[in-house]
N, C-alpha and C positions, 0 to 999 in steps of 0.2 A: 541216579548215583550221587555220592558226595566226593568231591575232590579237594584235597587240602593242599595249599602251596603259598606261593608268595607272588605279589602283584609286580608284573613287568611293565604293563601300560594300561592306561584307560582312556576312553573317549566317550562322549555323549552328543547326541543330537537333541536332546531335550525330552524325547519320548522313548528312545532306544539308546541303551549304553552298551558299550563293549569293554570287557575285562580280558586282558590277556594275561594269564597266570602260568607259573612254572612250578613244578614239583620235583625237579631232579632228573625226571625222565624225559622231559620235553616241554612244549609249550601248548596250551589249551585255550581257545577263545571261548569266553562265556558271553551269551546274549541276554541282556535283561530288558524286558519290556515293562515300562512304567505302569501300564494299564493291567499287566497280568501278575504283579507281585504285590505284597503287602507294602504300605507306606514306609514301614521301618526297614524293608530291604532296599528300597530305593534310597533312603536316607543313609544307610550304611554304605552304599556304593559311592555316594557323594563324599564320604569322609576319607576314602581310600587314598593313599599315597604310595609312592614308589617303595617296593619291598615290604609292605604291610603283609602279614600273614593272615590268610582267609580260609574259610571252608565254604565251598559253593555247592549246593545241591540242585539238580535238575535232570532234564531228559537228554541223552545223547543223540545226535544225528549227524549223518555224513554230510560233509560240505567240502568239496574239493578246494574251495578258496581259502578255507581255514588252515591255520598252522596244524600239520599233522593229519589233515584231511578230515577231521571232526570238530563239532563244536557242542557246547553245553547250553541248552536252553534253561537258564536259571529260574528257579522258583523261590530260592532262599539263599541268603548270604550271611555269613557271620565273621565279624571281625575278630580274630584270634589273637593278633599282636600288632599294635600300632607302630608306625615307622616314621615319626616326624622328622622332617629335614634330613632325609638320607643323604650322606655327604657326597655321593658320586652321582652327579646329574648327567643328563644327555650331553651337556657342554663339553667342550675339550678340556682335559686335565693334563698336567705335566706328569711325567713318569715318577718323579720324586713324590708327589702327592699321592699317586695311585699305589706306590709301593708303601707308603705310610699307612695306607688303608687296604693293604693286601687281603686281610680277612675278609673284607666287603667286596673288593674288586673281583675276587674269585666267582662271584655270582654271574658276572657279565657273560654274554653269549660267546664272545671270543675266548675267554679264559675257560669256560666250560668246554668248548671245542678242543682246546689244547689239552686239557686234562683227559679227555676221553681218548684222544690219539695216544697220549702217554700210557694210559691204561692198556690200550691195545698192544703197543710196544712191549710193555712189560710182560704181558700174557703171552705174546708171540715168542719172546725170549725163553720163557719157561717151557713152553710148548716145543719149541725147537729142540732143546736139549733132552727134554723128556722122551720125545719120539725117537731120539737117536741113542737112547740108552745110558745118558749121563746120570750120575747121581749128584744130587745137590749136598754140599757140604757147608754148614755154616762156620764161618771163621771169626776169630775174636776181633772186636774192635779195640779193645785195650791190648797193647802188645809191647813186648820189650825189645823187638827187633824191627828194623826199619827196612822198607823195600826200595825207597827212592832217595831223593836227597835229604840229608839230615837237617838242612836249613828250612825244610818246609814241614816241620812237625809241631803239632799241639801236644805239649808235655803237661803231666799232671803227677802229683805226689802218689805213690802207690804203697800204702801202708809202710812197712819196714824194708821194702825191696828196692827203694830208690824210685827212679822215674818210670813212668809209663807213658806211652805215646798213643794218640788216637790213630787208627790205622790208616796208612796211605793206601793199602792194597792188601788182599787176602792171598796173594799170589803164593808166597812161601809156604802157607799152610796147605793150600790145594796141591802143591807139588808133592808134599808128604801124602796127602790122601789119594794121589794118583797112583802111587806105589801099592796102594791097598785095593783101589777100585777101578783103576784103568782110565776111565773117563769121567771126570768130575768137573763141577763148577760151583763158584760161590757167587752170591748175589746180594750186595747190600751197600750201605752207606760207607763212603771213604772221605778222608780228610786231608786237605793240603793247606798248609799255612803260607802259601804264596802271597806276596803283596801284589797282586794283579788286579787290575781294574778292566781288563779287556772284555769283550763281549762274549768270550769263549770260556771264561774262568768262573768258578765258584769255590768257596772254601769248603763246602760239604756238597757232595754229589754221589750218585748212585752209579755203581760199576758192576757190570757182570764179567767174571774171569773164569773161562774154561781152561782146563789143563788135560793133556792127553799123553799117556804113556806110549812111547815109541813113534810119536809124531815127530818128524823133522821140520825144518823151517818151511819147506815147500808144502808139506801136509798142512801145516798151521795156516798158510795163506788160503789154501783151498777151502779149509773150514771157514775161515772168516768170509769169504765171498759168497759161499752157500748161505751163511748165517744172515749177512747183511741183506742179501736178496730176499731171503724168506721174510725177515722182519719188515721191509718195505712193502713187499707184495701183500702181507697181511694188513698193513695199514691201508693200502689202497683198496683191498677188497672189503674191509669192514668199516672204514671211517671215511668214505667218500663225502658224506653229508657234512662231516666236521671240516674236512678239507676245503669244501666249498664255502663254508662259513668263513674260513680263514682267507679265502681268495687265493688259495695255493694253486699255482699253475703245476699241475701234476705230470706234464709230459716229460720232465727230467727225471721223474721218480720212475716213470714207466720203463725207462732205459737201464734201470738198475738190475742187470742180469749177469750172472756169471758166465764166463770167466771175466775178471777185471784185468785191466793192463798192468804190466809190472815194469818198473824202471829202477835200476840200481841207483843208490845215493850218488855215486861218482857220475853217472850219466845225467842225473837229475841236476846236480850242480853245473854241468856243462850246459845243459838245456837252459837252465835259469840265467846263467851269464849271457847266453845268446838272446834271451828275452829282456835283457836290460838289468838284471839284478847284480848286485856286487857281491854276493855271497862267495865265500872262498872255501876250498875243501878243508874239512876239519870242523867247520861250524855247523850247529844244528839248524834245521830250517826253522825259520820264523813263520808267524802267521801270514805275512805278505808273500813270502816265498811259497808256501803251501797253496795259497790261493792263485798265485800267478801259475804255478805248475798244473793245478788241477783244471784250470781253464782250457788246457791242452786236450782234455779228455771229455767224453760224454757220459762217463759214469764214474764211480769211485776208482781211484788207482792206488797201487802199493808202490811205496818207496822202500827198497830193502837194502840191508847191509850198510849201516851207518858206521861212522868212525866210533871206535870203542871208547874213546875218551869222553864222548858226549852222552854215553848210554850207561845204563845201570850195571852194577857189578856181576849180576847173575846172568848176563847174556853170554852165549857161547861164542868163543873166538871163532872167526871165519878161517878155516884152514888154508883156503886159497889166497887170502890176503889178511895176515894177522893185524893189520892196522884197523880192521872192521870187525863187527860182530854179525851173527846170523839173526838179524831182526827185521822188522818191517813196521811201518806205519801205514794205515789205510786213511787216505785223504778223501773226503766227501767233495762232491763238485759244488758249484755255485757259491764259493767263498766260505764253506762251512769248516774246512780243514780237517785236522786229524780227528777221527772218531774212534779209531782202534790203534793201540800200540801192542805189538806182540813180538815174541822171540822164542827161538830154541834156547833151551837153558844150559848153562854150563854144567856138564855131567862129570867132569874130572875133579876129584877132590883137590889136588894140589893147585891147579890152575884157579879154582874158586877161592880157595884160602888166600892166594896171592893177590887176587883182585879185591877181596875184602880188606886186607891189609893196606893195599895201595890206595884205597879210598878213605883210610884213616878210621875204619869201623873196628870195634872190639870183637875179635874172633870168638871170645867166650860167649858173647850174645848169640852167635850163629853156631854153636856146638851142635844142636839138634839138626839144623839145616844142613851142616857139613856131613852129618851122619847119613844122610840119604845118599851121598856119594861113597861111603864107606860100606854100606850093606846093600849090595845088589844095585849099583848104579845102572842108569838106563837113560837112553835118549828119550827127551821129552819136550814138549813145547806148549805154549798157551798164549792168551792174549787178554787184554782188558777193553771192553767197550764202554764209553761213557753214555749213559742214558739220556742225560739232558742235552748233549751235543747232538745226539742222534734225533731226539725229538724236536729239537729246534731246527734241524735240517729238514726232517720230514714235514714239518708244519709250515716251513719257509718263513719263520719268525726271525727278526734281526738279532735278537739277543737271548743268551742262554737263561737269563734269570726268569723269563716267563715260562720255562719248560719244567718248573717245579713248583709246587703250591707255595712254599715258603722259602725263598732263596736265602742263602747265607752268603754275604760278600764282605769284603774287609771293612766296609762302612755300615753294614746293616746286620743287626742281630734282633730286631723286633719288626713286625709281630711274629 
């Protein structure tokens, strides 16, 4: 058979040569015997460099020592595309250099492993909701209504209609769709113009956002723990080899089983104070607080009912404590922090209008959203899971920027 791919490594003893090539599906060792091939084949091997593309023809045989358990006894080799002085060598490179060459770095075994885990996570997300009767609704990327903080928007001129914004969330639109279809979700890129350089932030990231009619906040957390457990379980079942390549200790992932522990925001603040944090009631949890709190648990933990002043306008006021809202964050263990933010939505028209006005937003831009509370309002809830944070956690990688092929950060727009 003939296999086409790229050169990973080569070595030769003078009479026998070994070429390890990859074609996107895995690695294949090719064995070339100088006495058994034409002189031109041997010469072609001698000219090979890292990442040259080749076509190798030969006979396949089983060999447990070879990558993948098989090797190719080569009879012919054709150089398809030379690769002189490939920039990324086996020596150590800094992250700045590697991200400047991200288009080439993607070929490395580590990056391939991360990409395959991400693929499995994305497929698991789609399968989870499909199996449970959810309908996918594609929501607009260009929008006239914001869902989160106004200061985190990318704005652009939109013909004669003024400013449009790159969507921070599809949530407002899937709320409308939930009134038609009951159980829905959107899945796509979202954008935040936060000037943040932390290892947990990107300016463009992928988010899945389900919305369920007649689910309250407790129902919402039950769905989240089932969802996260399913996605992590799929990665463990289907991507063991990739996780080994990443040297991921999978024992913490094995413990990700529903139900997850729950702690109210007020109790979390008290617990954090006891652990040495100086957080005060009314402040949002920062990354260090999330890490400190999550260390207390052996699986993800829900923190619920945050102060209303630090959360978005659409969250339902807590009837038992009007200072707070019926929301939750799901914190991943091992220092990865929030992977999900969710809430029961405010279903009272007048309360929602008051929150919109209190946050200085233009009610006219939300007329259609307020209509949902005028025509058959209903209890509903939903959440958003960030794909890159989830992939980084499952892979055990230190920075979110490796969890997407071409990361967008405040200082990086190329490649």
